[in-house]
Kinemage of the C-alpha trace (Angstrom):
@kinemage 1
@onewidth
@group {chain A} dominant
@subgroup {mainchain}
@vectorlist {calphas} color= white
{ca met a 1} P 16.116 60.996 -6.187
{ca glu a 2} L 16.306 64.641 -5.245
{ca leu a 3} L 15.133 66.011 -1.757
{ca asp a 4} L 12.398 68.836 -2.123
{ca phe a 5} L 13.778 71.311 0.124
{ca lys a 6} L 11.122 73.931 -0.536
{ca ala a 7} L 8.475 71.418 0.674
{ca ile a 8} L 10.598 70.439 3.686
{ca gly a 9} L 11.081 74.021 4.778
{ca lys a 10} L 7.221 74.665 4.288
{ca arg a 11} L 6.444 71.860 6.662
{ca ile a 12} L 9.171 73.070 9.039
{ca lys a 13} L 7.899 76.719 9.106
{ca ile a 14} L 3.996 75.240 9.532
{ca ala a 15} L 5.225 73.353 12.580
{ca arg a 16} L 7.174 76.086 14.062
{ca ile a 17} L 4.217 78.414 13.886
{ca lys a 18} L 1.980 75.686 15.322
{ca gln a 19} L 4.313 75.473 18.332
{ca asn a 20} L 4.254 79.534 18.338
{ca leu a 21} L 8.033 79.753 17.824
{ca thr a 22} L 10.040 82.420 16.233
{ca gln a 23} L 12.787 81.732 13.780
{ca glu a 24} L 15.083 83.408 16.317
{ca thr a 25} L 14.044 80.893 19.042
{ca val a 26} L 14.404 77.765 17.039
{ca ala a 27} L 17.918 79.001 15.699
{ca asp a 28} L 18.835 79.786 19.337
{ca lys a 29} L 17.505 76.387 20.545
{ca ile a 30} L 19.292 74.268 17.932
{ca gly a 31} L 22.456 76.224 17.643
{ca val a 32} L 22.248 77.695 14.069
{ca thr a 33} L 21.516 81.306 12.937
{ca pro a 34} L 18.164 82.748 12.587
{ca gln a 35} L 19.365 83.307 8.928
{ca his a 36} L 20.072 79.657 8.498
{ca val a 37} L 16.449 78.732 9.716
{ca ser a 38} L 15.124 81.262 7.508
{ca asn a 39} L 17.070 79.827 4.462
{ca ile a 40} L 15.789 76.214 5.424
{ca glu a 41} L 12.084 77.251 5.469
{ca thr a 42} L 12.349 78.969 2.264
{ca gly a 43} L 14.123 76.070 0.648
{ca asn a 44} L 17.094 78.140 -0.120
{ca ser a 45} L 19.273 76.060 1.858
{ca ser a 46} L 19.463 72.426 2.420
{ca val a 47} L 19.087 71.058 5.830
{ca ser a 48} L 21.426 68.410 7.376
{ca leu a 49} L 20.262 65.390 8.861
{ca thr a 50} L 21.658 66.706 12.460
{ca thr a 51} L 19.724 69.751 12.150
{ca leu a 52} L 16.512 68.261 10.598
{ca val a 53} L 16.599 65.833 13.702
{ca ala a 54} L 17.163 68.773 15.903
{ca ile a 55} L 14.194 70.739 14.440
{ca ser a 56} L 11.925 67.612 14.493
{ca asn a 57} L 12.505 67.081 18.177
{ca leu a 58} L 12.229 70.769 19.001
{ca leu a 59} L 8.892 71.200 17.120
{ca lys a 60} L 7.494 67.825 18.244
{ca val a 61} L 7.171 66.444 14.688
{ca ser a 62} L 8.313 63.074 13.389
{ca ala a 63} L 10.993 63.422 10.481
{ca asp a 64} L 8.558 61.608 8.521
{ca glu a 65} L 6.124 64.613 8.648
{ca leu a 66} L 8.607 66.878 7.491
{ca leu a 67} L 9.840 64.639 4.666
{ca cys a 68} L 6.559 63.263 3.453
{ca asp a 69} L 6.503 64.917 0.350
{ca thr a 70} L 9.990 63.400 -0.579
{ca ile a 71} L 9.624 59.705 0.641
{ca leu a 72} L 7.485 57.106 -1.010
{ca ile a 73} L 5.868 55.712 2.079
{ca ala a 74} L 4.123 58.719 3.754
{ca lys a 75} L 0.311 57.669 3.615
{ca pro a 76} L -0.122 57.750 7.591
{ca val a 77} L 1.173 61.327 7.493
{ca phe a 78} L -1.314 62.356 4.737
{ca glu a 79} L -4.062 60.728 6.321
{ca arg a 80} L -3.535 62.466 9.646
{ca glu a 81} L -3.443 65.574 7.496
{ca ala a 82} L -6.796 64.708 5.766
{ca asn a 83} L -8.128 64.040 9.244
{ca glu a 84} L -6.941 67.370 10.616
{ca leu a 85} L -8.435 69.064 7.594
{ca phe a 86} L -11.808 67.677 8.089
{ca ser a 87} L -11.901 68.083 12.082
{ca asp a 88} L -13.303 71.798 11.784
{ca cys a 89} L -15.724 71.093 8.891
{ca ser a 90} L -19.370 71.351 9.134
{ca glu a 91} L -21.371 68.417 7.899
{ca tyr a 92} L -21.986 70.299 4.420
{ca glu a 93} L -18.278 71.073 4.221
{ca val a 94} L -17.446 67.508 4.540
{ca arg a 95} L -19.873 66.399 1.925
{ca ile a 96} L -18.445 68.622 -0.765
{ca leu a 97} L -15.022 67.896 0.175
{ca val a 98} L -15.832 64.180 -0.107
{ca asp a 99} L -17.648 64.688 -3.408
{ca val a 100} L -14.507 66.552 -4.830
{ca leu a 101} L -12.063 63.889 -3.525
{ca lys a 102} L -14.334 61.222 -5.250
{ca ala a 103} L -14.170 63.135 -8.431
{ca thr a 104} L -10.227 63.786 -8.157
{ca lys a 105} L -9.603 59.873 -7.316
{ca asp a 106} L -11.892 58.827 -10.415
{ca ser a 107} L -9.911 61.354 -12.847
{ca ile a 108} L -6.453 60.375 -11.464
{ca arg a 109} L -7.512 56.442 -12.139
{ca thr a 110} L -9.173 57.185 -15.375
{ca val a 111} L -6.005 59.181 -16.800
{ca lys a 112} L -3.741 56.340 -15.536
{ca leu a 113} L -5.485 53.763 -17.004
{ca phe a 114} L -5.555 55.647 -20.145
{ca glu a 115} L -1.821 56.369 -20.086
{ca thr a 116} L -1.293 52.666 -19.360
{ca lys a 117} L -3.172 51.708 -22.457
{ca ile a 118} L -1.360 54.030 -24.747
{ca asn a 119} L 2.035 53.073 -23.230
């Protein structure tokens, strides 16, 4: 299994922005160069476990949140993201999003069932 460094980097960038921190500040606090932080965020560089833990602690996010696009057991992270997504929606927006999610779920399950039958 390969790690999706672009997805990890994107999540690090989002968490950094939510904390109102610059790449330079993150780099200074964890002892790497700002260029390395930039390369991590763009997925152009892999991130070591030591650096990932340092970033996670600094940004006050779990490593699970940063790795959830790569690990198999990540449902709680995605459920929390869904709740955050709905938190600022009007009732109308929630209804539309739920309808879209239901249709998407039905489509995924139908295609999966069809693929199972032909394989």
